[in-house]
MDTraj code that builds the backbone (N, CA, C; nanometers):
import mdtraj as md
import numpy as np

residues = "MET ARG ARG LYS SER GLU ALA ARG ARG LEU ASP ILE LEU ARG ALA ALA ALA ARG VAL PHE ARG ARG SER GLY VAL ALA ALA ALA GLY MET ARG ASP ILE ALA ALA GLU ALA ASP LEU SER PRO GLY ASN LEU TYR TYR TYR PHE ALA GLY LYS ASP GLU LEU LEU PHE PHE CYS GLN ASP ARG THR VAL ASP ARG MET LEU GLU ALA ALA GLU ALA ALA ARG ALA SER THR VAL PRO VAL ALA ASP GLN LEU ARG ALA VAL ILE ARG ALA HIS LEU HIS TYR THR LEU GLU GLU LEU GLU GLY ALA THR ALA HIS LEU GLU ILE ASP MET LEU ALA GLU ALA LEU ARG ARG GLY ILE ILE GLU LYS ARG ASP LYS TYR GLU GLN ALA VAL ARG ALA LEU ILE VAL LYS GLY VAL LYS ARG GLY GLU PHE ALA PRO CYS ASP ALA ALA LEU VAL ALA ARG ALA ILE LEU GLY ALA LEU ASN TRP THR SER ARG TRP TYR ARG PRO ASP GLY LYS GLN SER VAL SER ALA ILE ALA GLU GLY LEU ALA ASP TYR LEU VAL ARG GLY ILE ALA ALA VAL PRO LYS ASN GLY VAL ASN LYS GLY ALA ARG LEU PRO GLY LYS SER PRO LYS SER GLU THR ALA LEU ILE ALA SER GLN SER".split()
xyz = np.array([
    [-2.3274, 0.8061, 1.4966],
    [-2.3873, 0.7630, 1.3709],
    [-2.2843, 0.7671, 1.2577],
    [-2.1985, 0.8718, 1.2629],
    [-2.0965, 0.8832, 1.1580],
    [-1.9989, 0.7676, 1.1655],
    [-1.9564, 0.7316, 1.2886],
    [-1.8636, 0.6188, 1.3050],
    [-1.9279, 0.4884, 1.2610],
    [-2.0558, 0.4729, 1.2932],
    [-2.1271, 0.3516, 1.2551],
    [-2.1379, 0.3422, 1.1033],
    [-2.1676, 0.4544, 1.0385],
    [-2.1771, 0.4560, 0.8932],
    [-2.0425, 0.4255, 0.8292],
    [-1.9337, 0.4822, 0.8850],
    [-1.8003, 0.4564, 0.8323],
    [-1.7648, 0.3090, 0.8447],
    [-1.7975, 0.2486, 0.9590],
    [-1.7686, 0.1063, 0.9800],
    [-1.8462, 0.0207, 0.8801],
    [-1.9705, 0.0590, 0.8534],
    [-2.0511, -0.0184, 0.7584],
    [-1.9949, -0.0046, 0.6178],
    [-1.9478, 0.1138, 0.5824],
    [-1.8883, 0.1343, 0.4512],
    [-1.7629, 0.0485, 0.4349],
    [-1.6857, 0.0356, 0.5428],
    [-1.5663, -0.0491, 0.5367],
    [-1.6043, -0.1954, 0.5209],
    [-1.7098, -0.2385, 0.5872],
    [-1.7580, -0.3762, 0.5706],
    [-1.7980, -0.4010, 0.4254],
    [-1.8657, -0.3041, 0.3674],
    [-1.9064, -0.3164, 0.2270],
    [-1.7843, -0.3208, 0.1368],
    [-1.6852, -0.2393, 0.1689],
    [-1.5639, -0.2366, 0.0880],
    [-1.4926, -0.3708, 0.0915],
    [-1.4861, -0.4327, 0.2071],
    [-1.4227, -0.5648, 0.2170],
    [-1.5017, -0.6685, 0.1377],
    [-1.6345, -0.6581, 0.1441],
    [-1.7176, -0.7487, 0.0640],
    [-1.6926, -0.7249, -0.0848],
    [-1.6826, -0.5971, -0.1241],
    [-1.6551, -0.5648, -0.2637],
    [-1.5201, -0.6197, -0.3068],
    [-1.4209, -0.6121, -0.2178],
    [-1.2876, -0.6636, -0.2510],
    [-1.2933, -0.8120, -0.2826],
    [-1.3756, -0.8867, -0.2076],
    [-1.3881, -1.0309, -0.2340],
    [-1.4515, -1.0547, -0.3716],
    [-1.5517, -0.9742, -0.4044],
    [-1.6168, -0.9875, -0.5351],
    [-1.5199, -0.9491, -0.6463],
    [-1.4433, -0.8424, -0.6246],
    [-1.3456, -0.7994, -0.7249],
    [-1.2436, -0.9093, -0.7519],
    [-1.2023, -0.9781, -0.6471],
    [-1.1043, -1.0856, -0.6646],
    [-1.1621, -1.2008, -0.7457],
    [-1.2873, -1.2321, -0.7203],
    [-1.3499, -1.3453, -0.7895],
    [-1.3820, -1.3113, -0.9351],
    [-1.4360, -1.1918, -0.9578],
    [-1.4922, -1.1598, -1.0883],
    [-1.4148, -1.0549, -1.1675],
    [-1.3248, -0.9822, -1.0985],
    [-1.2604, -0.8687, -1.1620],
    [-1.3429, -0.7439, -1.1389],
    [-1.2774, -0.6300, -1.1337],
    [-1.3479, -0.5055, -1.1028],
    [-1.4482, -0.4703, -1.2119],
    [-1.4090, -0.4853, -1.3371],
    [-1.4967, -0.4458, -1.4475],
    [-1.6251, -0.5284, -1.4508],
    [-1.6139, -0.6579, -1.4226],
    [-1.7302, -0.7466, -1.4327],
    [-1.8180, -0.7440, -1.3082],
    [-1.7640, -0.6993, -1.1969],
    [-1.8400, -0.6995, -1.0711],
    [-1.9523, -0.5974, -1.0782],
    [-2.0709, -0.6393, -1.0363],
    [-2.1861, -0.5492, -1.0363],
    [-2.2258, -0.5113, -0.8950],
    [-2.3010, -0.4053, -0.8812],
    [-2.3456, -0.3603, -0.7486],
    [-2.4361, -0.4654, -0.6830],
    [-2.5118, -0.5384, -0.7627],
    [-2.5959, -0.6440, -0.7053],
    [-2.5090, -0.7557, -0.6459],
    [-2.3996, -0.7891, -0.7140],
    [-2.3066, -0.8908, -0.6617],
    [-2.2483, -0.8454, -0.5287],
    [-2.2094, -0.7176, -0.5234],
    [-2.1493, -0.6631, -0.4013],
    [-2.2523, -0.6591, -0.2892],
    [-2.3756, -0.6210, -0.3219],
    [-2.4819, -0.6172, -0.2214],
    [-2.5049, -0.7555, -0.1625],
    [-2.5086, -0.8568, -0.2474],
    [-2.5298, -0.9937, -0.1994],
    [-2.4148, -1.0377, -0.1100],
    [-2.2919, -1.0049, -0.1483],
    [-2.1753, -1.0424, -0.0686],
    [-2.1768, -0.9721, 0.0671],
    [-2.2275, -0.8501, 0.0700],
    [-2.2332, -0.7718, 0.1934],
    [-2.3596, -0.7989, 0.2731],
    [-2.4437, -0.8895, 0.2232],
    [-2.5702, -0.9241, 0.2884],
    [-2.6615, -0.8022, 0.3006],
    [-2.6694, -0.7282, 0.1909],
    [-2.7543, -0.6098, 0.1839],
    [-2.8460, -0.6203, 0.0630],
    [-2.9559, -0.5495, 0.0675],
    [-3.0366, -0.5361, -0.0534],
    [-2.9694, -0.4317, -0.1417],
    [-2.9904, -0.4376, -0.2735],
    [-2.9316, -0.3351, -0.3612],
    [-2.9681, -0.1945, -0.3174],
    [-3.0915, -0.1764, -0.2709],
    [-3.1336, -0.0442, -0.2250],
    [-3.0527, 0.0043, -0.1064],
    [-3.0251, -0.0856, -0.0114],
    [-2.9448, -0.0477, 0.1047],
    [-2.8012, -0.0170, 0.0652],
    [-2.7482, -0.0916, -0.0317],
    [-2.6118, -0.0650, -0.0766],
    [-2.6014, 0.0754, -0.1351],
    [-2.7018, 0.1153, -0.2127],
    [-2.6981, 0.2484, -0.2743],
    [-2.7137, 0.3600, -0.1708],
    [-2.7600, 0.3250, -0.0520],
    [-2.7640, 0.4246, 0.0556],
    [-2.6217, 0.4634, 0.0966],
    [-2.5289, 0.3675, 0.0914],
    [-2.3908, 0.3924, 0.1325],
    [-2.3024, 0.4371, 0.0162],
    [-2.3269, 0.3831, -0.1023],
    [-2.2481, 0.4189, -0.2202],
    [-2.3415, 0.4394, -0.3386],
    [-2.3255, 0.5534, -0.4061],
    [-2.4139, 0.5858, -0.5174],
    [-2.3896, 0.4961, -0.6383],
    [-2.2712, 0.4357, -0.6459],
    [-2.2385, 0.3484, -0.7574],
    [-2.0992, 0.2920, -0.7410],
    [-2.0563, 0.2123, -0.8377],
    [-1.9245, 0.1488, -0.8277],
    [-1.8127, 0.2523, -0.8317],
    [-1.8343, 0.3607, -0.9059],
    [-1.7362, 0.4695, -0.9100],
    [-1.7062, 0.5212, -0.7696],
    [-1.8105, 0.5482, -0.6953],
    [-1.7936, 0.6033, -0.5608],
    [-1.7275, 0.5021, -0.4683],
    [-1.7634, 0.3763, -0.4853],
    [-1.7031, 0.2711, -0.4029],
    [-1.5535, 0.2590, -0.4322],
    [-1.5176, 0.2602, -0.5592],
    [-1.3769, 0.2528, -0.5973],
    [-1.2998, 0.3742, -0.5458],
    [-1.3620, 0.4908, -0.5543],
    [-1.2958, 0.6117, -0.5059],
    [-1.2699, 0.6024, -0.3556],
    [-1.3697, 0.5604, -0.2802],
    [-1.3548, 0.5474, -0.1358],
    [-1.2422, 0.4507, -0.1020],
    [-1.2384, 0.3404, -0.1741],
    [-1.1345, 0.2392, -0.1543],
    [-0.9956, 0.2994, -0.1777],
    [-0.9774, 0.3634, -0.2913],
    [-0.8463, 0.4154, -0.3286],
    [-0.8073, 0.5355, -0.2433],
    [-0.9016, 0.6233, -0.2171],
    [-0.8718, 0.7441, -0.1403],
    [-0.8276, 0.7091, 0.0014],
    [-0.8993, 0.6176, 0.0643],
    [-0.8653, 0.5800, 0.2012],
    [-0.7299, 0.5088, 0.2072],
    [-0.7049, 0.4232, 0.1101],
    [-0.5797, 0.3487, 0.1083],
    [-0.4598, 0.4416, 0.0899],
    [-0.4692, 0.5338, -0.0064],
    [-0.3575, 0.6245, -0.0303],
    [-0.3358, 0.7169, 0.0892],
    [-0.4433, 0.7592, 0.1550],
    [-0.4285, 0.8424, 0.2752],
    [-0.3455, 0.7697, 0.3814],
    [-0.3722, 0.6427, 0.3994],
    [-0.2994, 0.5669, 0.5014],
    [-0.1536, 0.5442, 0.4595],
    [-0.1298, 0.5276, 0.3316],
    [0.0079, 0.5153, 0.2843],
    [0.0854, 0.6454, 0.3085],
    [0.0200, 0.7577, 0.2836],
    [0.0844, 0.8866, 0.3080],
    [0.1175, 0.9044, 0.4560],
    [0.0280, 0.8607, 0.5424],
    [0.0537, 0.8682, 0.6865],
    [0.1744, 0.7826, 0.7250],
    [0.1840, 0.6638, 0.6654],
    [0.2962, 0.5748, 0.6938],
    [0.4275, 0.6356, 0.6446],
    [0.4240, 0.6975, 0.5275],
    [0.5446, 0.7601, 0.4734],
    [0.5895, 0.8762, 0.5613],
    [0.4950, 0.9544, 0.6115],
    [0.5295, 1.0663, 0.6985],
    [0.5859, 1.0167, 0.8316],
    [0.5267, 0.9102, 0.8859],
    [0.5782, 0.8538, 1.0110],
    [0.7199, 0.8028, 0.9929],
    [0.7462, 0.7407, 0.8792],
    [0.8814, 0.6912, 0.8522],
    [0.9798, 0.8070, 0.8396],
    [0.9412, 0.9101, 0.7658],
    [1.0291, 1.0243, 0.7432],
    [1.0655, 1.0945, 0.8735],
    [0.9699, 1.0979, 0.9658],
    [0.9916, 1.1688, 1.0918],
    [1.0679, 1.0858, 1.1952],
    [1.0921, 0.9592, 1.1675],
    [1.1593, 0.8723, 1.2641],
    [1.3103, 0.8949, 1.2618],
    [1.3781, 0.8361, 1.3587],
    [1.5239, 0.8528, 1.3683],
    [1.5999, 0.7255, 1.3310],
    [1.5305, 0.6252, 1.2807],
    [1.5976, 0.5020, 1.2401],
    [1.6705, 0.5265, 1.1083],
    [1.7637, 0.4385, 1.0698],
    [1.8317, 0.4540, 0.9398],
    [1.7316, 0.4626, 0.8249],
    [1.7693, 0.5308, 0.7187],
    [1.6796, 0.5499, 0.6053],
    [1.6382, 0.4158, 0.5447],
    [1.7279, 0.3194, 0.5437],
    [1.6936, 0.1869, 0.4904],
    [1.5766, 0.1270, 0.5676],
    [1.5759, 0.1468, 0.6993],
    [1.4661, 0.0938, 0.7800],
    [1.3397, 0.1769, 0.7628],
    [1.3548, 0.3058, 0.7368],
    [1.2381, 0.3888, 0.7057],
    [1.1703, 0.3388, 0.5782],
    [1.2516, 0.3100, 0.4767],
    [1.1955, 0.2615, 0.3508],
    [1.1329, 0.1239, 0.3679],
    [1.1971, 0.0381, 0.4478],
    [1.1373, -0.0933, 0.4753],
    [1.0006, -0.0779, 0.5410],
    [0.9900, 0.0141, 0.6354],
    [0.8626, 0.0346, 0.7042],
    [0.7548, 0.0816, 0.6081],
    [0.7899, 0.1687, 0.5134],
    [0.6948, 0.2164, 0.4141],
    [0.6492, 0.1011, 0.3244],
    [0.7425, 0.0166, 0.2849],
    [0.7087, -0.0979, 0.1998],
    [0.6133, -0.1922, 0.2722],
    [0.6439, -0.2211, 0.3981],
    [0.5565, -0.3102, 0.4747],
    [0.4170, -0.2506, 0.4913],
    [0.4111, -0.1200, 0.5209],
    [0.2812, -0.0555, 0.5380],
    [0.2020, -0.0582, 0.4073],
    [0.2691, -0.0330, 0.2969],
    [0.2046, -0.0342, 0.1651],
    [0.1356, -0.1688, 0.1407],
    [0.2064, -0.2772, 0.1648],
    [0.1490, -0.4092, 0.1410],
    [0.0402, -0.4428, 0.2422],
    [0.0586, -0.3993, 0.3651],
    [-0.0443, -0.4242, 0.4674],
    [-0.1760, -0.3587, 0.4266],
    [-0.1689, -0.2343, 0.3808],
    [-0.2912, -0.1615, 0.3482],
    [-0.3566, -0.2095, 0.2195],
    [-0.2797, -0.2628, 0.1276],
    [-0.3397, -0.3071, 0.0008],
    [-0.3729, -0.4557, -0.0031],
    [-0.3137, -0.5338, 0.0869],
    [-0.3381, -0.6783, 0.0831],
    [-0.4079, -0.7299, 0.2083],
    [-0.3491, -0.7050, 0.3232],
    [-0.3999, -0.7673, 0.4448],
    [-0.5371, -0.7152, 0.4828],
    [-0.5569, -0.5827, 0.4724],
    [-0.6862, -0.5269, 0.5083],
    [-0.7884, -0.5421, 0.3969],
    [-0.7395, -0.5721, 0.2766],
    [-0.8260, -0.5878, 0.1594],
    [-0.9091, -0.4634, 0.1318],
    [-0.8603, -0.3464, 0.1747],
    [-0.9320, -0.2229, 0.1453],
    [-0.8872, -0.1645, 0.0121],
    [-0.7672, -0.1996, -0.0301],
    [-0.7215, -0.1541, -0.1602],
    [-0.7321, -0.2691, -0.2577],
    [-0.6524, -0.3743, -0.2328],
    [-0.6541, -0.4957, -0.3143],
    [-0.6520, -0.4623, -0.4634],
    [-0.7196, -0.5411, -0.5436],
    [-0.7191, -0.5216, -0.6879],
    [-0.7730, -0.3848, -0.7257],
    [-0.8707, -0.3361, -0.6518],
    [-0.9329, -0.2078, -0.6845],
    [-0.8336, -0.0933, -0.6773],
    [-0.7258, -0.1111, -0.6026],
    [-0.6261, -0.0046, -0.5885],
    [-0.5621, 0.0307, -0.7219],
    [-0.5597, -0.0618, -0.8165],
    [-0.4962, -0.0378, -0.9455],
    [-0.5928, 0.0135, -1.0519],
    [-0.7215, 0.0074, -1.0242],
    [-0.8209, 0.0357, -1.1288],
    [-0.8575, 0.1833, -1.1355],
    [-0.7577, 0.2682, -1.1420],
    [-0.7835, 0.4119, -1.1396],
    [-0.8508, 0.4605, -1.2671],
    [-0.8275, 0.3932, -1.3794],
    [-0.8863, 0.4368, -1.5065],
    [-1.0373, 0.4184, -1.5108],
    [-1.0905, 0.3418, -1.4159],
    [-1.2349, 0.3202, -1.4136],
    [-1.3078, 0.4347, -1.3451],
    [-1.2342, 0.5252, -1.2813],
    [-1.2971, 0.6382, -1.2139],
    [-1.3294, 0.7495, -1.3121],
    [-1.4332, 0.8252, -1.2800],
    [-1.4644, 0.9439, -1.3583],
    [-1.3499, 1.0438, -1.3435],
    [-1.3342, 1.1303, -1.4419],
    [-1.2209, 1.2227, -1.4451],
    [-1.2095, 1.3056, -1.3172],
    [-1.3199, 1.3570, -1.2681],
    [-1.3168, 1.4418, -1.1484],
    [-1.2654, 1.3652, -1.0273],
    [-1.3060, 1.2391, -1.0143],
    [-1.2598, 1.1577, -0.9017],
    [-1.1162, 1.1118, -0.9238],
    [-1.0843, 1.0770, -1.0472],
    [-0.9501, 1.0270, -1.0781],
    [-0.8429, 1.1327, -1.0513],
    [-0.8743, 1.2574, -1.0781],
    [-0.7765, 1.3649, -1.0611],
    [-0.7291, 1.3753, -0.9160],
    [-0.8222, 1.3653, -0.8214],
    [-0.7848, 1.3741, -0.6803],
    [-0.6972, 1.2586, -0.6371],
    [-0.7269, 1.1377, -0.6843],
    [-0.6462, 1.0210, -0.6494],
    [-0.5068, 1.0325, -0.7090],
    [-0.4976, 1.0781, -0.8325],
    [-0.3669, 1.0923, -0.8971],
    [-0.2796, 1.1911, -0.8202],
    [-0.3391, 1.3003, -0.7741],
    [-0.2630, 1.3996, -0.6972],
    [-0.2067, 1.3383, -0.5693],
    [-0.2877, 1.2575, -0.5017],
    [-0.2400, 1.1936, -0.3790],
    [-0.1344, 1.0879, -0.4085],
    [-0.1532, 1.0131, -0.5161],
    [-0.0536, 0.9125, -0.5528],
    [0.0794, 0.9775, -0.5889],
    [0.0724, 1.0903, -0.6587],
    [0.1946, 1.1619, -0.6927],
    [0.2662, 1.2098, -0.5658],
    [0.1889, 1.2562, -0.4694],
    [0.2470, 1.3002, -0.3430],
    [0.3140, 1.1840, -0.2706],
    [0.2500, 1.0683, -0.2756],
    [0.3075, 0.9491, -0.2123],
    [0.4357, 0.9065, -0.2831],
    [0.4331, 0.9071, -0.4155],
    [0.5541, 0.8722, -0.4899],
    [0.6675, 0.9696, -0.4563],
    [0.6342, 1.0963, -0.4431],
    [0.7359, 1.1954, -0.4069],
    [0.7944, 1.1663, -0.2693],
    [0.7102, 1.1184, -0.1758],
    [0.7582, 1.0849, -0.0418],
    [0.8553, 0.9668, -0.0465],
    [0.8227, 0.8660, -0.1275],
    [0.9127, 0.7510, -0.1431],
    [1.0423, 0.7953, -0.2103],
    [1.0286, 0.8777, -0.3119],
    [1.1472, 0.9287, -0.3823],
    [1.2364, 1.0084, -0.2866],
    [1.1748, 1.0875, -0.1991],
    [1.2517, 1.1681, -0.1041],
    [1.3312, 1.0798, -0.0086],
    [1.2738, 0.9669, 0.0320],
    [1.3469, 0.8740, 0.1180],
    [1.4700, 0.8182, 0.0462],
    [1.4537, 0.7867, -0.0807],
    [1.5667, 0.7333, -0.1581],
    [1.6763, 0.8378, -0.1714],
    [1.6375, 0.9622, -0.2012],
    [1.7352, 1.0710, -0.2115],
    [1.8082, 1.0891, -0.0796],
    [1.7332, 1.0855, 0.0310],
    [1.7954, 1.1011, 0.1626],
    [1.8927, 0.9875, 0.1897],
    [1.8550, 0.8658, 0.1505],
    [1.9431, 0.7514, 0.1701],
    [2.0720, 0.7625, 0.0910],
    [2.0607, 0.8167, -0.0318],
    [2.1804, 0.8371, -0.1140],
    [2.2709, 0.9422, -0.0502],
    [2.2113, 1.0517, -0.0036],
    [2.2899, 1.1588, 0.0579],
    [2.3625, 1.1117, 0.1840],
    [2.3012, 1.0209, 0.2566],
    [2.3622, 0.9706, 0.3801],
    [2.4565, 0.8534, 0.3555],
    [2.4692, 0.8131, 0.2306],
    [2.5595, 0.7041, 0.1983],
    [2.5037, 0.5662, 0.2246],
    [2.3733, 0.5554, 0.2548],
    [2.3120, 0.4251, 0.2779],
    [2.2741, 0.3573, 0.1468],
    [2.2367, 0.4380, 0.0469],
    [2.1979, 0.3847, -0.0834],
    [2.2997, 0.4257, -0.1887],
    [2.3151, 0.3415, -0.2876],
    [2.4043, 0.3729, -0.3989],
    [2.3449, 0.4873, -0.4805],
    [2.4290, 0.5709, -0.5425],
    [2.3778, 0.6766, -0.6298],
    [2.2863, 0.6164, -0.7370],
    [2.1715, 0.6784, -0.7587],
    [2.0744, 0.6216, -0.8522],
    [1.9786, 0.7291, -0.8994],
    [1.8981, 0.6939, -0.9981],
    [1.7890, 0.7795, -1.0442],
    [1.6724, 0.7547, -0.9484],
    [1.6518, 0.8470, -0.8538],
    [1.5524, 0.8248, -0.7486],
    [1.4121, 0.8063, -0.8039],
    [1.3773, 0.8803, -0.9097],
    [1.2443, 0.8675, -0.9686],
    [1.2239, 0.7284, -1.0273],
    [1.3242, 0.6804, -1.0990],
    [1.3153, 0.5478, -1.1602],
    [1.3059, 0.4392, -1.0541],
    [1.3879, 0.4488, -0.9509],
    [1.3891, 0.3481, -0.8445],
    [1.2571, 0.3499, -0.7673],
    [1.2061, 0.4691, -0.7368],
    [1.0792, 0.4783, -0.6640],
    [0.9669, 0.4131, -0.7433],
    [0.9635, 0.4381, -0.8733],
    [0.8575, 0.3793, -0.9560],
    [0.8729, 0.2288, -0.9693],
    [0.9970, 0.1816, -0.9725],
    [1.0196, 0.0369, -0.9790],
    [0.9712, -0.0301, -0.8506],
    [1.0025, 0.0313, -0.7363],
    [0.9590, -0.0242, -0.6075],
    [0.8062, -0.0244, -0.5986],
    [0.7442, 0.0879, -0.6300],
    [0.5981, 0.0973, -0.6210],
    [0.5301, 0.0042, -0.7202],
    [0.5898, -0.0112, -0.8381],
    [0.5332, -0.1044, -0.9352],
    [0.5349, -0.2473, -0.8834],
    [0.6463, -0.2862, -0.8212],
    [0.6561, -0.4216, -0.7655],
    [0.5544, -0.4420, -0.6537],
    [0.5368, -0.3413, -0.5696],
    [0.4425, -0.3528, -0.4575],
    [0.2988, -0.3591, -0.5080],
    [0.2639, -0.2712, -0.6006],
    [0.1263, -0.2688, -0.6499],
    [0.0885, -0.3974, -0.7236],
    [0.1863, -0.4564, -0.7913],
    [0.1557, -0.5766, -0.8692],
    [0.1232, -0.6966, -0.7798],
    [0.1607, -0.6924, -0.6537],
    [0.1288, -0.8052, -0.5646],
    [-0.0213, -0.8275, -0.5550],
    [-0.1000, -0.7207, -0.5718],
    [-0.2452, -0.7383, -0.5625],
    [-0.3002, -0.8218, -0.6766],
    [-0.2210, -0.8397, -0.7834],
    [-0.2637, -0.9229, -0.8957],
    [-0.2429, -1.0716, -0.8683],
    [-0.1410, -1.1042, -0.7875],
    [-0.1118, -1.2458, -0.7683],
    [-0.1332, -1.2953, -0.6246],
    [-0.1446, -1.2048, -0.5287],
    [-0.1622, -1.2486, -0.3896],
    [-0.2990, -1.3139, -0.3704],
    [-0.2993, -1.4225, -0.2939],
    [-0.4234, -1.4893, -0.2559],
    [-0.4226, -1.5126, -0.1051],
    [-0.5303, -1.4744, -0.0356],
    [-0.5344, -1.4915, 0.1093],
    [-0.5106, -1.6344, 0.1552],
    [-0.5454, -1.7334, 0.0708],
    [-0.5265, -1.8733, 0.1082],
    [-0.3947, -1.9302, 0.0537],
    [-0.3057, -1.8425, 0.0087],
    [-0.1778, -1.8870, -0.0441],
    [-0.0816, -1.9328, 0.0646],
    [0.0375, -1.9765, 0.0230],
    [0.1342, -2.0336, 0.1160],
    [0.1994, -1.9291, 0.2055],
    [0.2110, -1.8052, 0.1565],
    [0.2784, -1.7008, 0.2335],
    [0.1797, -1.5985, 0.2872],
    [0.2019, -1.5573, 0.4117],
    [0.1197, -1.4533, 0.4715],
    [0.1609, -1.3176, 0.4162],
    [0.0763, -1.2174, 0.4394],
    [0.1114, -1.0816, 0.3985],
    [0.2383, -1.0363, 0.4691],
    [0.2505, -1.0694, 0.5963],
    [0.3698, -1.0288, 0.6725],
    [0.4963, -1.0883, 0.6124],
    [0.4896, -1.2147, 0.5724],
    [0.6068, -1.2803, 0.5137],
    [0.6418, -1.2178, 0.3786],
    [0.5405, -1.1898, 0.2981],
    [0.5639, -1.1273, 0.1685],
    [0.6228, -0.9875, 0.1872],
    [0.5653, -0.9126, 0.2814],
    [0.6126, -0.7758, 0.3058],
    [0.7557, -0.7746, 0.3546],
    [0.7879, -0.8649, 0.4455],
    [0.9246, -0.8712, 0.4984],
    [1.0236, -0.9094, 0.3888],
    [0.9859, -1.0079, 0.3078],
    [1.0752, -1.0526, 0.2019],
    [1.0977, -0.9455, 0.0963],
    [0.9897, -0.8794, 0.0537],
    [1.0040, -0.7749, -0.0469],
    [1.0775, -0.6534, 0.0082],
    [1.0495, -0.6171, 0.1324],
    [1.1182, -0.5027, 0.1923],
    [1.2685, -0.5264, 0.1952],
    [1.3094, -0.6448, 0.2375],
    [1.4519, -0.6754, 0.2442],
    [1.5139, -0.6802, 0.1049],
    [1.4455, -0.7435, 0.0120],
    [1.4980, -0.7585, -0.1238],
    [1.5106, -0.6235, -0.1946],
    [1.4053, -0.5418, -0.1885],
    [1.4053, -0.4155, -0.2606],
    [1.5039, -0.3153, -0.2025],
    [1.5133, -0.3106, -0.0703],
    [1.6063, -0.2162, -0.0079],
    [1.7500, -0.2621, -0.0273],
    [1.7735, -0.3914, -0.0147],
    [1.9091, -0.4440, -0.0348],
    [1.9579, -0.4151, -0.1769],
    [1.8649, -0.4126, -0.2714],
    [1.9028, -0.3900, -0.4102],
    [1.9587, -0.2522, -0.4383],
    [1.9273, -0.1533, -0.3537],
    [1.9790, -0.0178, -0.3775],
    [2.0803, 0.0242, -0.2707],
    [2.1124, -0.0667, -0.1808],
    [2.2036, -0.0314, -0.0718],
    [2.3449, -0.0072, -0.1227],
    [2.4133, 0.0895, -0.0618],
    [2.5524, 0.1193, -0.0968],
    [2.6422, 0.0099, -0.0424],
    [2.7466, -0.0227, -0.1142],
    [2.8455, -0.1207, -0.0692],
    [2.9762, -0.0456, -0.0407],
    [3.0117, -0.0290, 0.0857],
    [3.1328, 0.0451, 0.1205],
    [3.2593, -0.0319, 0.0845],
    [3.3731, 0.0289, 0.1115],
    [3.5015, -0.0292, 0.0716],
    [3.5272, -0.1642, 0.1369],
    [3.4709, -0.1870, 0.2570],
    [3.4940, -0.3161, 0.3230],
    [3.4053, -0.4268, 0.2665],
    [3.3186, -0.3889, 0.1690],
    [3.2361, -0.4890, 0.1014],
    [3.1115, -0.5280, 0.1758],
    [3.0831, -0.4650, 0.2908],
    [2.9637, -0.4979, 0.3683],
    [2.8496, -0.4090, 0.3226],
    [2.7393, -0.4667, 0.2842],
    [2.6228, -0.3946, 0.2367],
    [2.5530, -0.3276, 0.3543],
    [2.5552, -0.1937, 0.3572],
    [2.5002, -0.1211, 0.4715],
    [2.3488, -0.1355, 0.4831],
    [2.2828, -0.1673, 0.3720],
    [2.1381, -0.1799, 0.3775],
    [2.0910, -0.3198, 0.4094],
    [2.1848, -0.4159, 0.4146],
    [2.1459, -0.5547, 0.4394],
    [2.1456, -0.5834, 0.5879],
    [2.0610, -0.6751, 0.6286],
    [2.0611, -0.7223, 0.7662],
    [2.0098, -0.8644, 0.7665],
    [2.0411, -0.9352, 0.8700],
    [1.9950, -1.0740, 0.8777],
    [1.8455, -1.0768, 0.8994],
    [1.7726, -1.1687, 0.8330],
    [1.6278, -1.1793, 0.8527],
    [1.5951, -1.1970, 0.9999],
    [1.4883, -1.1246, 1.0442],
    [1.4446, -1.1391, 1.1820],
    [1.5250, -1.0585, 1.2807],
    [1.6196, -0.9757, 1.2338],
    [1.7026, -0.8980, 1.3239],
    [1.6663, -0.7500, 1.3176],
    [1.5395, -0.7177, 1.3192],
    [1.4983, -0.5788, 1.3147],
    [1.5426, -0.5073, 1.4410],
    [1.5992, -0.3866, 1.4296],
    [1.6359, -0.3125, 1.5485],
    [1.5118, -0.2728, 1.6256],
    [1.5309, -0.2515, 1.7562],
    [1.4177, -0.2219, 1.8423],
    [1.3442, -0.0968, 1.7968],
    [1.4188, 0.0058, 1.7547],
    [1.3571, 0.1305, 1.7115],
    [1.2709, 0.1098, 1.5887],
    [1.3115, 0.0224, 1.4983],
    [1.2326, -0.0058, 1.3783],
    [1.1047, -0.0780, 1.4161],
    [1.1147, -0.1713, 1.5090],
    [0.9967, -0.2449, 1.5538],
    [0.8925, -0.1488, 1.6097],
    [0.9395, -0.0499, 1.6859],
    [0.8471, 0.0482, 1.7441],
    [0.7806, 0.1296, 1.6339],
    [0.8569, 0.1631, 1.5284],
    [0.8015, 0.2383, 1.4187],
    [0.6928, 0.1598, 1.3479],
    [0.7195, 0.0328, 1.3218],
    [0.6204, -0.0513, 1.2531],
    [0.4942, -0.0641, 1.3371],
    [0.5120, -0.0827, 1.4688],
    [0.3961, -0.0965, 1.5574],
    [0.3097, 0.0287, 1.5546],
    [0.3743, 0.1456, 1.5416],
    [0.2985, 0.2707, 1.5409],
    [0.2140, 0.2877, 1.4170],
    [0.2426, 0.2086, 1.3124],
    [0.1677, 0.2200, 1.1871],
    [0.0579, 0.1159, 1.1774],
    [0.0489, 0.0258, 1.2715],
    [-0.0507, -0.0811, 1.2649],
    [-0.1886, -0.0291, 1.3010],
])
top = md.Topology()
chain = top.add_chain()
for i, resn in enumerate(residues, 1):
    res = top.add_residue(resn, chain, resSeq=i)
    for name in ("N", "CA", "C"):
        top.add_atom(name, md.element.get_by_symbol(name[0]), res)
traj = md.Trajectory(xyz[None], top)
């Protein structure tokens, strides 16, 4: 019963994501979400007490999965540049492709203070994990010396903003966007050794086998 209820909540969340995209989070009402999910308003309130709770569930679940992806990357043995690429791809997959985060992932100010505090703590932990990867990359000579906090926030800002402009019916798939941004963002901080070869750069489509296995483990 618990698994069935969880699956139904995810179905509702995906329906809510579609409504949020059409109308915006602030303008979307519970009746709109109920209609999109093919539920009566009364049945919707059985699963979520209100939009606050729905937004919290959306954000909490998404950040949990991002943290899992960051931990999997950190524990892997691939180069740090590939660890960071894997985190970037996972971030976009969870916020765009599954539509569990989507636009709602950014609407933290709409949560009540008690709910917002828990999400902020998890987001801070996630940012620290991304920052730690950058620091590790600098120490290993893969990334150029930089302000890790500033770079981590720039990367996360670029990733989060995709939910504002991404459209499922657009020209590029989530995978293509994730691959392009991962390569671009990581290449931008890669160290350039004396021979002039960028250690963080690689030819598109030439992912090492170990990196492919890491990405598959996060799907």
